[in-house]
N, C-alpha and C positions, 0 to 999 in steps of 0.2 A: 710626272714620272711614269715610265713604262718599264715593265718587267715581263720577261718571257720565262715560263717554266716548261721544260720538256720532260715528260715522264709518261710512263705507262699507266693506264687507268687502274691497273691492279695495285699500283703503289700509292694511290690516294688514301690518306688517313685523316682523321680529325685534326691532327697537328698541322697539316697543310693549311687548312682554313684558318687556324689560329695564327700561323705565320703571315698569311695575307692580311689578316686583321691588324697585326702589329705593324707591318710595312706601310699600310695605308690608313692608319688610325684616323678616324673622324672625317674621312674623305669619301665622296661618292666615287664608286668604281664601276667599271663595266667588265663583265667576265664573258669571254668568247671561247668556246671549246670547239675544236675541229679535229678530225682524224688526220694525223700527219703521215705523209708518205715519205719514207726515209730518203728516197732519191731526190725529192724536192729539197730537203735540207742539205744533202750532199752537193746538189747542183747549185746551191746558192752562192758558192765561191767559184769564181772563174776558173782557177787552176784545177779544182776538183772536177768541175764540169768538163773541162777539156780532157782530163785524164779518163773520166768515165766514157766520154764519147770515143776516145781512142781505143779503149779496151773493148767497147761494144763493137766497133768497126772491126777490130782484130778477130773477135769471136765470129762475126758474120762471114768474114773472109777466111776463117780457119787458120789464121796466122798467130804465131806466138802462143800456141796451145801447149799445155803440159799434159802428158798422158800419165795416169796413175794406175798402178796395178791394184785392183780392188781387193786382192788377197791380203794386202798388208793391213787391212782393217778387220780381218777375221780374228 
């Protein structure tokens, strides 16, 4: 069995370890922790990746840009 948990390190609590122990009771497990880049996750689905690539290309070419008056945030 394989399970992926996606969370911020600030959200780790002792109950998280207890949940893992319950899910994998009496089994040897391997725990791998790595810093996740949100764009890697978003790009893992082809349609998301194509949309991101399209938006990035638009930004580079100055196309489909929206101008916002910063005064509306005052």
